[in-house]
N, C-alpha and C positions, 0 to 999 in steps of 0.2 A: 383143341378145334380140328377139324378135318374139312377137307374141301372134296366134296363128291364128286363124281364124274358124271351125275346126271341128277336133274332135278335141284331144289332149293336147299341150301344148307340151313339145317333147322336149327344147330348151335350159333351160328353167327346171327341167324335171324333174331333169336331169341335174347343175345346179348344187345342188340340193335334196339329191340322193340321199346317202343315209346320216345324214339331219338329221330326215327327218319320222318320227313315228310314226303319225299318222293322217292319210289323204288324202282329201279329198271330191271327187269332179269336179261342176262345174256349167256351165252356159252363161251366157254374157256377151252382152248386147243389143250390137249394132253400134255405138250411139252410147256405150256403156260403154267398149267395146273401144277405139274412137277416142279417148276421154279418157285410158284407161290408156297409150296409146301415147305421147300428146301427154305426159303426167306423165314416163314414163320418159325421153323425150328432154329434157326439162327436167330433170331429175334429174341428168343426164350433166353438164351445164354448171355447175351451182351450185358454188361455192367453199367450203370447210369453215369458213371464218371466220364466216361468218354463216347457216350452213344452218338451225339451227334457227330463227331468226326468220324468215327467207325461205320457209322451208317452213311454218311457222305461218300467214304473211300470205297466201301462196298457197291454202293450204287453207282459208283465212278467204273469200278473195274465191271458190274455187269452189262452196263450201256456200252462200253468198249467191245465187249463180247458181242454183241448184236448189233453195233452200229453199222457195219457194212450191209447187213441183210434190211435194217431200216432204209437206208441210202437207196439201197437197189429196188425197195419195194417203192419209194416214193418215185424215182425215176423213170419205173414203168407205168405208174400210174398216171394219166392224163388228167393233171390238175387245173389247167388253164391259165396258170402261174407262169410270169416271167422271171420270177426269182431262182437264182443259183444257190442251191442250200449244199452242195456238194462239198462246201469248206474250202 
């Protein structure tokens, strides 16, 4: 399966055909597309014995990599909320 740079993904759509009740189209930034492709390749080599823990650790590491960027984006957007999400 590949994630194309434009348009709809025919192989993904064919895999999901008959299972989706509502579909939304969206664009994916190039860096996010690269991450999705990396995650897809990593998921192909994981073994089932420790998948849950490995996935949890991997996602936590990836989250830590982009945490500052997420917080900066949230702080610059005006949400009208009085909650402090900076931790």
